[in-house]
C-alpha positions as CSV (number, residue, x, y, z in Angstrom):
1,X,10.7,-19.3,39.5
2,X,7.5,-20.1,37.0
3,X,5.9,-22.8,37.9
4,X,5.1,-25.9,35.0
5,X,1.2,-25.0,34.2
6,X,-1.6,-23.1,35.7
7,X,-4.4,-23.9,37.1
8,X,-7.0,-24.0,33.9
9,X,-4.4,-26.4,32.9
10,X,-4.6,-29.0,35.6
11,X,-8.6,-28.5,36.0
12,X,-11.7,-28.5,34.2
13,X,-12.8,-25.2,36.0
14,X,-17.2,-25.5,35.3
15,X,-19.9,-23.3,36.9
16,X,-23.0,-25.5,39.5
17,X,-24.4,-22.0,40.3
18,X,-25.8,-19.3,37.7
19,X,-23.5,-17.1,39.4
20,X,-24.6,-15.6,42.5
21,X,-28.4,-16.5,43.3
22,X,-30.3,-16.7,46.4
23,X,-30.9,-18.9,48.9
24,X,-34.5,-18.1,49.8
25,X,-36.4,-20.8,48.3
26,X,-33.7,-23.5,48.3
27,X,-32.0,-24.3,44.9
28,X,-30.9,-27.3,42.6
29,X,-26.7,-26.5,41.6
30,X,-26.4,-27.9,38.0
31,X,-24.4,-31.3,37.5
32,X,-21.6,-32.2,35.8
33,X,-20.1,-35.5,34.7
34,X,-17.5,-37.3,36.5
35,X,-17.1,-39.5,33.2
36,X,-13.6,-38.2,32.7
37,X,-12.8,-37.3,36.0
38,X,-10.3,-38.3,38.5
39,X,-11.6,-36.7,41.4
40,X,-14.2,-33.9,42.3
41,X,-14.2,-30.2,44.6
42,X,-17.4,-28.1,44.8
43,X,-16.2,-25.2,46.0
44,X,-18.3,-22.7,47.5
45,X,-19.4,-19.4,48.8
46,X,-22.0,-18.3,50.8
47,X,-23.2,-14.0,51.4
48,X,-25.6,-14.9,54.7
49,X,-26.7,-11.1,55.6
50,X,-29.3,-13.1,57.8
51,X,-28.3,-16.1,60.3
52,X,-29.3,-19.3,58.5
53,X,-27.9,-23.4,59.8
54,X,-28.6,-23.5,55.7
55,X,-27.8,-27.3,54.3
56,X,-25.6,-28.3,52.0
57,X,-26.4,-31.6,50.2
58,X,-24.2,-33.3,47.3
59,X,-26.2,-35.5,45.2
60,X,-25.2,-38.0,42.5
61,X,-27.2,-39.1,39.5
62,X,-27.3,-41.4,36.1
63,X,-26.7,-38.0,33.8
64,X,-26.9,-34.6,34.2
65,X,-30.5,-33.9,33.4
66,X,-30.4,-34.7,35.9
67,X,-31.5,-38.6,36.0
68,X,-32.3,-40.2,39.4
69,X,-30.5,-38.3,41.5
70,X,-30.1,-39.1,44.9
71,X,-28.2,-37.7,48.2
72,X,-24.2,-39.0,48.1
73,X,-24.4,-41.8,51.2
74,X,-20.7,-42.0,51.7
75,X,-18.3,-40.0,53.3
76,X,-17.1,-36.8,51.4
77,X,-13.6,-35.0,52.9
78,X,-15.2,-30.7,54.2
79,X,-13.6,-27.3,54.7
80,X,-15.2,-24.7,55.5
81,X,-13.8,-21.0,56.9
82,X,-16.7,-19.2,58.3
83,X,-15.6,-15.9,58.5
84,X,-13.8,-15.5,54.9
85,X,-14.2,-11.4,56.2
86,X,-11.6,-12.2,58.5
87,X,-9.8,-15.3,57.9
88,X,-8.4,-16.7,54.8
89,X,-8.3,-20.6,56.7
90,X,-10.0,-23.5,55.4
91,X,-10.7,-25.3,58.9
92,X,-11.2,-29.6,57.6
93,X,-14.6,-30.9,58.4
94,X,-15.4,-34.5,59.7
95,X,-16.2,-36.2,56.2
96,X,-20.0,-36.8,56.7
97,X,-22.9,-37.0,53.4
98,X,-23.8,-33.4,54.3
99,X,-22.8,-30.3,56.1
100,X,-24.6,-27.5,57.9
101,X,-23.0,-24.1,58.4
102,X,-23.0,-22.1,61.0
103,X,-26.3,-19.4,61.5
104,X,-24.9,-16.3,61.8
105,X,-24.6,-13.4,59.2
106,X,-20.7,-13.6,57.3
107,X,-19.3,-14.6,54.2
108,X,-18.2,-18.3,54.9
109,X,-16.8,-20.7,52.4
110,X,-16.8,-24.5,52.2
111,X,-14.8,-26.9,49.6
112,X,-16.8,-30.4,49.1
113,X,-13.7,-33.3,48.3
114,X,-16.0,-36.0,45.7
115,X,-13.8,-38.8,44.8
116,X,-15.3,-40.5,41.4
117,X,-15.3,-44.2,42.4
118,X,-17.0,-43.5,45.6
119,X,-19.7,-42.2,43.4
120,X,-19.7,-45.6,41.5
121,X,-19.5,-47.6,45.1
122,X,-22.7,-45.9,46.1
123,X,-23.8,-47.5,42.6
124,X,-23.1,-48.2,39.0
125,X,-24.2,-45.8,37.7
126,X,-23.6,-42.7,39.7
127,X,-21.7,-40.9,37.2
128,X,-22.3,-37.3,37.9
129,X,-23.3,-35.0,40.5
130,X,-24.6,-31.4,42.2
131,X,-25.8,-30.8,45.6
132,X,-28.4,-29.3,46.7
133,X,-28.4,-26.1,49.2
134,X,-31.7,-25.8,51.3
135,X,-34.5,-22.9,52.1
136,X,-32.4,-19.8,53.6
137,X,-36.0,-18.4,53.8
138,X,-34.2,-15.2,53.5
139,X,-33.9,-12.8,49.5
140,X,-30.2,-11.6,50.8
141,X,-28.8,-14.8,51.4
142,X,-26.3,-15.6,48.4
143,X,-24.6,-18.5,47.5
144,X,-21.8,-18.5,44.3
145,X,-20.8,-22.5,42.9
146,X,-17.7,-24.3,41.6
147,X,-16.6,-28.0,40.2
148,X,-13.2,-28.5,39.7
149,X,-12.6,-31.5,37.8
150,X,-9.0,-33.2,37.4
151,X,-9.0,-35.8,34.3
152,X,-8.0,-38.8,34.1
153,X,-6.4,-37.3,30.6
154,X,-5.0,-34.0,30.5
155,X,-6.2,-32.7,27.1
156,X,-5.3,-29.1,25.8
157,X,-9.6,-29.3,25.2
158,X,-10.7,-30.9,28.1
159,X,-13.6,-33.4,27.1
160,X,-16.4,-31.6,28.3
161,X,-18.8,-32.0,31.9
162,X,-21.9,-30.7,30.8
163,X,-23.1,-33.1,28.9
164,X,-23.3,-37.2,28.9
């Protein structure tokens, strides 16, 4: 049985990081516009060679530059797999404004659901998202991230999300 569509036909997929980046020193992701999105997910892959309780903090902003960036104040939904080498199960976490991965040396996956209406409720001009990752102090700890945006109005060529 064939599926009615493919992933890139339903979702706008945008890199959040420039490939796999070290969390040594911490970093801020790229930002994407939610103006044409009805739902957004941040998908992160961690490779922690040295254990660290790394904090992920979603951010809202008023422009993809970003302008006026602030931490989210609403509780987002989170899922996590703390050891992708031994399991492919994502476990729902308590909704929160940020999350900390376990302090151990493992490969991990974190998924964050961002509802654009919650961003707008935090501030009428907040229609852009990104995130920060705290300083692990370890040059061998890496993170790769993508945004998955569900368009309000699907079309053959989805509108750009990396410009306002």
